FILUMMI-437132 format. One record per residue: residue number from 1; residue in three letters; chain; z, x, y of N, C-alpha, C in turn. Coordinates in pm, 1 decimal, padded with zeros to 6 digits, m for minus. Each point is the difference from the previous one (the first is absolute). Example, Ala and Ser with C-alpha at 12.3 -4.5 7.8 and 13.67 -1.06 7.14 Angstrom:
# residues 2
@pos:1 code:ALA unit:A nzz:00780.0 nxx:01319.0 nyy:m00569.0 cazz:00000.0 caxx:m00089.0 cayy:00119.0 czz:00000.0 cxx:00090.0 cyy:00120.0
@pos:2 code:SER unit:A nzz:m00072.0 nxx:m00035.0 nyy:00105.0 cazz:00006.0 caxx:00082.0 cayy:00119.0 czz:00073.0 cxx:m00077.0 cyy:00109.0
//
This chain:
# residues 84
@pos:1 code:MET unit:A nzz:00000.0 nxx:00086.0 nyy:m00116.7 cazz:00000.0 caxx:m00086.0 cayy:00116.7 czz:00000.0 cxx:00090.3 cyy:00122.4
@pos:2 code:GLY unit:A nzz:m00084.2 nxx:m00028.3 nyy:00096.2 cazz:m00012.8 caxx:00082.2 cayy:00118.0 czz:00116.5 cxx:m00014.8 cyy:00095.0
@pos:3 code:ILE unit:A nzz:00008.8 nxx:00094.9 nyy:00090.6 cazz:00110.8 caxx:00002.9 cayy:00095.4 czz:m00001.2 cxx:m00122.8 cyy:00091.0
@pos:4 code:LEU unit:A nzz:m00118.4 nxx:m00048.5 nyy:00036.7 cazz:m00008.1 caxx:m00118.4 cayy:00085.6 czz:00052.7 cxx:m00123.8 cyy:m00072.6
@pos:5 code:ALA unit:A nzz:m00030.9 nxx:m00011.0 nyy:m00129.2 cazz:00052.1 caxx:m00112.8 cayy:m00077.7 czz:00151.3 cxx:00008.4 cyy:m00012.5
@pos:6 code:TRP unit:A nzz:00054.5 nxx:00121.6 nyy:m00019.7 cazz:00145.8 caxx:00017.6 cayy:m00004.9 czz:00063.8 cxx:m00045.2 cyy:00130.6
@pos:7 code:ILE unit:A nzz:m00062.0 nxx:00035.2 nyy:00111.6 cazz:00055.9 caxx:m00036.2 cayy:00130.5 czz:m00003.4 cxx:m00151.3 cyy:00020.4
@pos:8 code:ILE unit:A nzz:m00112.6 nxx:m00062.7 nyy:m00031.9 cazz:m00012.1 caxx:m00145.1 cayy:00020.9 czz:00093.9 cxx:m00075.6 cyy:m00092.9
@pos:9 code:ILE unit:A nzz:m00003.8 nxx:00031.7 nyy:m00129.3 cazz:00087.5 caxx:m00069.2 cayy:m00094.9 czz:00146.1 cxx:00030.2 cyy:00030.9
@pos:10 code:GLY unit:A nzz:00030.9 nxx:00124.3 nyy:00038.1 cazz:00136.9 caxx:00036.2 cayy:00034.0 czz:00052.1 cxx:m00075.9 cyy:00120.2
@pos:11 code:ALA unit:A nzz:m00083.8 nxx:m00012.3 nyy:00102.9 cazz:00042.0 caxx:m00071.4 cayy:00120.1 czz:00025.1 cxx:m00147.9 cyy:m00029.4
@pos:12 code:VAL unit:A nzz:m00090.1 nxx:m00062.6 nyy:m00074.5 cazz:00015.2 caxx:m00142.2 cayy:m00031.7 czz:00119.2 cxx:m00021.6 cyy:m00093.0
@pos:13 code:ALA unit:A nzz:00011.9 nxx:00083.1 nyy:m00103.3 cazz:00111.4 caxx:m00015.3 cayy:m00094.6 czz:00134.1 cxx:00025.2 cyy:00068.3
@pos:14 code:GLY unit:A nzz:00007.6 nxx:00100.6 nyy:00085.7 cazz:00123.8 caxx:00027.3 cayy:00072.2 czz:00037.7 cxx:m00112.2 cyy:00094.6
@pos:15 code:TRP unit:A nzz:m00099.9 nxx:m00055.8 nyy:00066.5 cazz:00025.2 caxx:m00110.5 cayy:00092.6 czz:00050.0 cxx:m00123.3 cyy:m00075.7
@pos:16 code:LEU unit:A nzz:m00067.2 nxx:m00034.1 nyy:m00110.8 cazz:00041.9 caxx:m00115.6 cayy:m00078.9 czz:00138.7 cxx:00021.5 cyy:m00061.0
@pos:17 code:ALA unit:A nzz:00027.6 nxx:00122.2 nyy:m00044.6 cazz:00131.8 caxx:00029.9 cayy:m00057.4 czz:00109.1 cxx:m00009.6 cyy:00105.6
@pos:18 code:SER unit:A nzz:m00028.7 nxx:00046.8 nyy:00122.0 cazz:00101.2 caxx:m00008.7 cayy:00105.5 czz:00028.3 cxx:m00145.5 cyy:00038.3
@pos:19 code:ILE unit:A nzz:m00100.8 nxx:m00085.2 nyy:m00008.9 cazz:00021.1 caxx:m00142.8 cayy:00024.1 czz:00083.6 cxx:m00060.0 cyy:m00113.1
@pos:20 code:ALA unit:A nzz:m00032.5 nxx:00035.0 nyy:m00125.5 cazz:00070.9 caxx:m00056.3 cayy:m00115.4 czz:00146.3 cxx:00041.1 cyy:m00002.3
@pos:21 code:VAL unit:A nzz:00029.4 nxx:00122.3 nyy:00043.5 cazz:00137.6 caxx:00049.6 cayy:m00003.9 czz:00075.6 cxx:m00036.8 cyy:00127.8
@pos:22 code:GLY unit:A nzz:m00070.1 nxx:m00038.3 nyy:00104.9 cazz:00064.7 caxx:m00040.0 cayy:00124.4 czz:00021.2 cxx:00113.4 cyy:00097.9
@pos:23 code:ARG unit:A nzz:m00080.4 nxx:00105.6 nyy:m00009.4 cazz:00013.9 caxx:00113.3 cayy:00091.7 czz:m00119.4 cxx:00014.5 cyy:00092.3
@pos:24 code:ASN unit:A nzz:m00079.7 nxx:m00103.7 nyy:00013.9 cazz:m00122.8 caxx:00010.9 cayy:00078.1 czz:00027.1 cxx:00030.0 cyy:00147.2
@pos:25 code:ARG unit:A nzz:00106.8 nxx:m00052.6 nyy:00054.9 cazz:00030.1 caxx:00022.3 cayy:00141.6 czz:00040.2 cxx:00144.2 cyy:00029.1
@pos:26 code:SER unit:A nzz:00059.2 nxx:00067.7 nyy:m00096.3 cazz:00047.5 caxx:00136.4 cayy:00024.3 czz:m00100.6 cxx:00107.2 cyy:m00038.5
@pos:27 code:MET unit:A nzz:m00113.4 nxx:m00039.2 nyy:m00056.5 cazz:m00098.1 caxx:00097.8 cayy:m00045.1 czz:m00127.7 cxx:m00013.3 cyy:00081.2
@pos:28 code:GLY unit:A nzz:m00061.5 nxx:00112.0 nyy:00029.8 cazz:m00127.4 caxx:00001.7 cayy:00069.7 czz:m00114.2 cxx:00028.1 cyy:m00096.3
@pos:29 code:PHE unit:A nzz:m00117.9 nxx:00022.9 nyy:00057.3 cazz:m00119.5 caxx:00021.9 cayy:m00080.5 czz:00013.2 cxx:00121.9 cyy:m00089.9
@pos:30 code:PHE unit:A nzz:00045.8 nxx:00111.4 nyy:00056.0 cazz:00007.2 caxx:00123.3 cayy:m00078.7 czz:00106.8 cxx:m00007.9 cyy:m00108.6
@pos:31 code:ALA unit:A nzz:00111.0 nxx:m00066.8 nyy:00027.2 cazz:00103.1 caxx:m00018.2 cayy:m00102.3 czz:m00053.3 cxx:m00087.6 cyy:m00112.9
@pos:32 code:ASN unit:A nzz:m00072.6 nxx:m00106.7 nyy:00034.8 cazz:m00060.7 caxx:m00085.1 cayy:m00102.5 czz:m00103.1 cxx:00078.4 cyy:m00081.2
@pos:33 code:LEU unit:A nzz:m00076.6 nxx:00084.2 nyy:00066.5 cazz:m00100.7 caxx:00081.0 cayy:m00067.8 czz:00065.2 cxx:00096.5 cyy:m00098.4
@pos:34 code:ILE unit:A nzz:00103.2 nxx:00067.8 nyy:00043.2 cazz:00069.0 caxx:00096.2 cayy:m00086.8 czz:00065.1 cxx:m00071.4 cyy:m00117.9
@pos:35 code:VAL unit:A nzz:00066.3 nxx:m00112.4 nyy:00026.9 cazz:00064.3 caxx:m00076.7 cayy:m00107.6 czz:m00105.1 cxx:m00050.8 cyy:m00098.2
@pos:36 code:GLY unit:A nzz:m00113.3 nxx:m00044.2 nyy:00049.9 cazz:m00104.9 caxx:m00051.1 cayy:m00088.0 czz:m00062.0 cxx:00107.9 cyy:m00087.2
@pos:37 code:VAL unit:A nzz:m00026.9 nxx:00117.0 nyy:00057.3 cazz:m00057.6 caxx:00109.4 cayy:m00078.4 czz:00101.4 cxx:00050.1 cyy:m00103.1
@pos:38 code:LEU unit:A nzz:00125.7 nxx:00017.9 nyy:00042.2 cazz:00103.5 caxx:00039.2 cayy:m00096.0 czz:00021.1 cxx:m00108.2 cyy:m00105.6
@pos:39 code:GLY unit:A nzz:m00011.3 nxx:m00125.6 nyy:00040.5 cazz:00010.0 caxx:m00110.4 cayy:m00094.9 czz:m00113.6 cxx:00002.3 cyy:m00101.1
@pos:40 code:GLY unit:A nzz:m00118.8 nxx:00039.5 nyy:00044.0 cazz:m00111.8 caxx:00014.0 cayy:m00092.2 czz:00024.6 cxx:00109.6 cyy:m00102.0
@pos:41 code:ILE unit:A nzz:00058.9 nxx:00109.7 nyy:00045.8 cazz:00032.6 caxx:00109.7 cayy:m00091.6 czz:00107.6 cxx:m00044.3 cyy:m00098.7
@pos:42 code:ILE unit:A nzz:00103.6 nxx:m00064.7 nyy:00050.0 cazz:00109.5 caxx:m00047.1 cayy:m00086.4 czz:m00050.9 cxx:m00106.1 cyy:m00097.4
@pos:43 code:GLY unit:A nzz:m00074.9 nxx:m00096.2 nyy:00050.9 cazz:m00053.6 caxx:m00105.7 cayy:m00086.2 czz:m00095.9 cxx:00054.0 cyy:m00104.7
@pos:44 code:GLY unit:A nzz:m00084.5 nxx:00095.5 nyy:00039.4 cazz:m00091.0 caxx:00061.8 cayy:m00095.6 czz:00074.5 cxx:00077.2 cyy:m00107.0
@pos:45 code:PHE unit:A nzz:00106.2 nxx:00069.3 nyy:00038.2 cazz:00081.7 caxx:00073.4 cayy:m00096.2 czz:00065.7 cxx:m00094.8 cyy:m00099.5
@pos:46 code:ILE unit:A nzz:00054.4 nxx:m00110.4 nyy:00050.6 cazz:00065.3 caxx:m00097.7 cayy:m00087.6 czz:m00101.6 cxx:m00063.2 cyy:m00094.9
@pos:47 code:MET unit:A nzz:m00118.3 nxx:m00032.4 nyy:00050.5 cazz:m00103.8 caxx:m00057.0 cayy:m00086.0 czz:m00041.8 cxx:00098.7 cyy:m00108.2
@pos:48 code:ASN unit:A nzz:m00007.6 nxx:00128.9 nyy:00034.4 cazz:m00034.7 caxx:00101.1 cayy:m00099.5 czz:00108.5 cxx:00014.7 cyy:m00105.9
@pos:49 code:LEU unit:A nzz:00126.1 nxx:m00020.8 nyy:00036.9 cazz:00108.1 caxx:00004.7 cayy:m00098.4 czz:m00015.3 cxx:m00109.2 cyy:m00105.7
@pos:50 code:PHE unit:A nzz:m00054.2 nxx:m00113.1 nyy:00039.7 cazz:m00020.8 caxx:m00111.1 cayy:m00092.5 czz:m00134.2 cxx:00008.7 cyy:m00071.6
@pos:51 code:GLY unit:A nzz:m00073.6 nxx:00107.9 nyy:00021.4 cazz:m00125.7 caxx:00020.6 cayy:m00069.5 czz:m00119.6 cxx:m00067.3 cyy:00062.5
@pos:52 code:ASP unit:A nzz:00011.8 nxx:m00042.4 nyy:00123.6 cazz:m00109.7 caxx:m00066.6 cayy:00069.6 czz:m00046.0 cxx:00087.8 cyy:00115.1
@pos:53 code:VAL unit:A nzz:m00121.1 nxx:m00022.6 nyy:00044.4 cazz:m00052.0 caxx:00073.6 cayy:00114.6 czz:00059.1 cxx:m00059.9 cyy:00126.3
@pos:54 code:GLY unit:A nzz:00050.0 nxx:00085.8 nyy:00089.9 cazz:00064.4 caxx:m00048.2 cayy:00122.0 czz:m00098.9 cxx:m00049.2 cyy:00103.7
@pos:55 code:LEU unit:A nzz:m00053.1 nxx:00091.1 nyy:00078.4 cazz:m00092.6 caxx:m00035.4 cayy:00106.3 czz:m00142.4 cxx:00024.3 cyy:m00048.9
@pos:56 code:THR unit:A nzz:m00083.5 nxx:m00102.4 nyy:00012.5 cazz:m00134.4 caxx:00006.4 cayy:m00056.7 czz:m00109.5 cxx:00000.6 cyy:00104.6
@pos:57 code:GLY unit:A nzz:00029.9 nxx:00023.5 nyy:00122.4 cazz:m00098.8 caxx:m00003.8 cayy:00106.4 czz:00037.3 cxx:m00105.7 cyy:00102.1
@pos:58 code:PHE unit:A nzz:m00094.7 nxx:m00036.8 nyy:00079.0 cazz:00021.4 caxx:m00097.1 cayy:00106.3 czz:m00009.0 cxx:m00139.5 cyy:m00059.6
@pos:59 code:SER unit:A nzz:00115.0 nxx:m00053.5 nyy:m00046.1 cazz:00000.3 caxx:m00130.4 cayy:m00066.5 czz:00132.3 cxx:m00071.5 cyy:00025.9
@pos:60 code:ILE unit:A nzz:00002.3 nxx:m00126.1 nyy:m00035.1 cazz:00121.9 caxx:m00080.0 cayy:00013.2 czz:00108.0 cxx:00056.1 cyy:m00091.8
@pos:61 code:ARG unit:A nzz:m00038.4 nxx:00044.1 nyy:m00118.2 cazz:00097.0 caxx:00056.6 cayy:m00094.7 czz:00069.2 cxx:00122.0 cyy:00060.1
@pos:62 code:SER unit:A nzz:m00076.5 nxx:00086.4 nyy:00064.6 cazz:00059.3 caxx:00118.0 cayy:00063.8 czz:00093.3 cxx:m00040.2 cyy:00113.1
@pos:63 code:LEU unit:A nzz:m00037.7 nxx:m00102.7 nyy:00074.3 cazz:00085.2 caxx:m00049.4 cayy:00107.4 czz:00131.2 cxx:m00053.8 cyy:m00056.0
@pos:64 code:LEU unit:A nzz:m00006.1 nxx:m00071.8 nyy:m00112.2 cazz:00121.4 caxx:m00054.1 cayy:m00061.2 czz:00089.7 cxx:00110.4 cyy:m00054.5
@pos:65 code:VAL unit:A nzz:m00059.5 nxx:00104.2 nyy:m00058.2 cazz:00079.1 caxx:00112.2 cayy:m00050.8 czz:00068.7 cxx:00071.8 cyy:00116.1
@pos:66 code:ALA unit:A nzz:m00075.2 nxx:00025.1 nyy:00108.5 cazz:00057.1 caxx:00065.9 cayy:00117.6 czz:00106.0 cxx:m00087.8 cyy:00065.8
@pos:67 code:PHE unit:A nzz:m00023.0 nxx:m00130.1 nyy:00004.4 cazz:00097.7 caxx:m00093.8 cayy:00056.5 czz:00129.5 cxx:00002.4 cyy:m00080.6
@pos:68 code:GLY unit:A nzz:m00011.2 nxx:m00004.3 nyy:m00131.3 cazz:00119.2 caxx:00004.0 cayy:m00084.6 czz:00078.4 cxx:00129.2 cyy:00017.2
@pos:69 code:GLY unit:A nzz:m00069.9 nxx:00111.9 nyy:00006.9 cazz:00067.6 caxx:00127.6 cayy:00021.8 czz:00063.5 cxx:00008.1 cyy:00137.7
@pos:70 code:ALA unit:A nzz:m00066.6 nxx:m00056.4 nyy:00100.8 cazz:00053.9 caxx:00002.3 cayy:00136.1 czz:00124.3 cxx:m00089.1 cyy:00010.8
@pos:71 code:VAL unit:A nzz:m00002.4 nxx:m00115.6 nyy:m00064.3 cazz:00118.1 caxx:m00087.3 cayy:00000.1 czz:00116.2 cxx:00070.7 cyy:m00068.1
@pos:72 code:LEU unit:A nzz:m00026.4 nxx:00064.3 nyy:m00113.5 cazz:00103.8 caxx:00074.7 cayy:m00070.0 czz:00056.6 cxx:00110.6 cyy:00088.8
@pos:73 code:LEU unit:A nzz:m00087.0 nxx:00072.9 nyy:00068.7 cazz:00044.2 caxx:00106.8 cayy:00089.8 czz:00085.9 cxx:m00054.9 cyy:00113.6
@pos:74 code:LEU unit:A nzz:m00041.4 nxx:m00110.4 nyy:00060.7 cazz:00078.1 caxx:m00058.3 cayy:00109.6 czz:00133.9 cxx:m00055.2 cyy:m00048.1
@pos:75 code:LEU unit:A nzz:00002.2 nxx:m00058.9 nyy:m00118.0 cazz:00127.4 caxx:m00050.3 cayy:m00053.1 czz:00096.7 cxx:00114.4 cyy:m00028.5
@pos:76 code:ILE unit:A nzz:m00051.8 nxx:00110.0 nyy:m00052.1 cazz:00085.3 caxx:00116.1 cayy:m00026.5 czz:00052.4 cxx:00058.9 cyy:00130.2
@pos:77 code:THR unit:A nzz:m00086.0 nxx:00013.1 nyy:00100.8 cazz:00046.8 caxx:00054.3 cayy:00128.5 czz:00097.3 cxx:m00095.0 cyy:00067.7
@pos:78 code:ASN unit:A nzz:m00020.3 nxx:m00130.6 nyy:m00012.6 cazz:00095.8 caxx:m00096.4 cayy:00055.1 czz:00134.1 cxx:00011.2 cyy:m00069.7
@pos:79 code:TRP unit:A nzz:m00002.8 nxx:00018.4 nyy:m00130.5 cazz:00123.9 caxx:00011.6 cayy:m00077.2 czz:00078.4 cxx:00124.3 cyy:00041.4
@pos:80 code:PHE unit:A nzz:m00069.2 nxx:00111.1 nyy:00016.1 cazz:00069.5 caxx:00124.4 cayy:00039.8 czz:00045.1 cxx:m00005.2 cyy:00146.4
@pos:81 code:SER unit:A nzz:m00078.9 nxx:m00057.7 nyy:00087.6 cazz:00039.7 caxx:m00003.4 cayy:00141.1 czz:00107.7 cxx:m00105.2 cyy:00023.9
@pos:82 code:GLY unit:A nzz:00007.7 nxx:m00102.4 nyy:m00084.4 cazz:00102.8 caxx:m00102.6 cayy:00015.1 czz:00136.2 cxx:00043.9 cyy:m00048.1
@pos:83 code:ARG unit:A nzz:00007.0 nxx:00107.5 nyy:m00074.2 cazz:00126.8 caxx:00047.7 cayy:m00054.7 czz:00076.7 cxx:00085.4 cyy:00098.6
@pos:84 code:ARG unit:A nzz:m00060.8 nxx:00036.9 nyy:00111.2 cazz:00068.9 caxx:00084.2 cayy:00098.7 czz:00097.2 cxx:m00077.9 cyy:00081.6
//
């Protein structure tokens, strides 16, 4: 998957994940982009653990994998930041 597809899917997945977790007001474009790209990496890794292909290109499936990883990342960061 090309770098432009990673950026587009990452931005959309990060934005949707921030809305789902309730952090959309505190996050900007670049934070959503970083969370989405990291979510794609995390989601792809988890999918590979289960024996499935993670990100398959510019598709809805890749967006869902990145979204799931981004939600997981935001929930983990919320859990750690809420404990302080």
